[in-house]
C-alpha positions in Angstrom: 0.0 0.0 0.0 1.4 3.4 -1.0 1.8 5.9 1.8 3.0 9.5 1.6 4.1 11.0 4.8 4.5 14.8 5.1 6.4 16.8 7.7 7.8 20.1 8.4 4.8 22.3 8.6 4.2 24.8 11.5 3.8 28.4 12.6 6.4 30.9 11.5 6.6 34.6 11.5 6.6 36.6 8.3 10.0 36.6 6.7 10.8 33.3 8.2 11.6 29.9 6.6 10.3 26.3 6.6 11.2 23.1 4.8 8.6 20.6 4.0 9.3 16.9 3.3 7.2 14.2 1.7 8.4 10.6 1.8 6.7 8.0 -0.3 6.6 4.3 0.9 5.3 1.3 -0.9 5.7 2.5 -4.4 6.7 -0.1 -6.9 6.3 1.8 -10.1 8.7 4.5 -11.5 8.0 7.9 -9.9 7.7 10.5 -12.7 6.5 13.9 -11.5 6.5 15.2 -7.9 4.9 18.3 -6.7 3.5 20.4 -4.0 0.0 22.0 -3.8 -1.6 24.3 -1.3 -5.2 25.0 -0.3 -6.1 28.1 1.7 -9.5 28.4 3.5 -12.2 29.1 1.0 -9.9 28.8 -2.0 -9.2 26.0 -4.6 -6.1 23.9 -4.2 -3.3 25.2 -6.4 0.1 24.1 -7.7 2.9 25.6 -5.8 5.9 23.9 -7.4 6.6 20.7 -9.4 9.7 18.7 -10.4 10.1 16.2 -13.2 12.0 12.9 -13.1 14.9 14.7 -14.8 15.0 17.6 -12.4 13.2 20.2 -14.3 11.2 22.5 -12.1 8.3 24.9 -12.4 6.9 27.3 -9.8 3.7 29.4 -9.3 4.4 33.1 -9.9 3.6 33.9 -6.3 6.4 31.8 -4.9 9.2 32.3 -7.6 12.4 33.3 -6.0 11.3 32.3 -2.6 10.5 28.6 -2.8 12.7 25.7 -4.0 11.6 22.3 -4.8 13.9 19.3 -4.9 13.8 15.5 -4.8 15.9 12.6 -3.6 15.2 9.7 -5.8 17.1 7.3 -3.7 14.7 8.1 -0.9 11.4 8.6 -2.9 11.3 12.0 -1.2 10.3 15.5 -2.4 11.2 18.7 -0.5 9.9 22.3 -0.5 12.2 24.9 1.0 10.2 28.1 1.7 11.9 31.4 2.4 10.6 34.9 3.0 7.3 33.5 4.0 4.2 35.8 3.8 0.9 35.7 5.5 -0.7 34.8 2.2 1.4 31.6 2.1 -0.8 30.3 4.9 -2.5 27.1 3.7 -2.5 23.3 4.0 0.3 22.0 1.8 0.0 18.8 0.0 2.5 16.7 -1.9 1.5 14.7 -4.9 3.6 11.9 -6.6 2.8 10.6 -10.0 4.0 7.2 -11.0 3.7 5.5 -14.5 0.3 4.1 -13.4 -1.3 6.4 -10.9 -1.1 9.5 -8.7 -1.0 9.8 -4.9 -1.7 12.6 -2.5 -0.1 13.3 0.9 -2.3 13.9 3.9 -1.4 17.6 4.1 0.5 19.8 6.5 -0.5 23.0 7.8 1.8 26.1 7.2 0.7 29.2 9.1 2.6 32.6 8.6 1.6 35.0 11.2 3.1 37.4 13.8 
């Protein structure tokens, strides 16, 4: 059974930093794309950043220059480094992993940016 375990969320002051991790267990097929999404209260879930199997990355305009996505294929893990956090970054952050046969979501981790 596939399981994605997220960690690293929490409460941080504006301008602060956090690093999210998402480790996938039980995956037997090739992992293709890995990504991070977020959903704020009353809003739709949106893509924050993605990374391909070859390391190509893409970012939402709102986080470009502040967030960095990376992956460790030996650990089936994807990371999201977040710097210069703003109150509008407050949301539940979800990782998503896409294999050659299916996609899987993490359970979500809360990120709150507030003074």
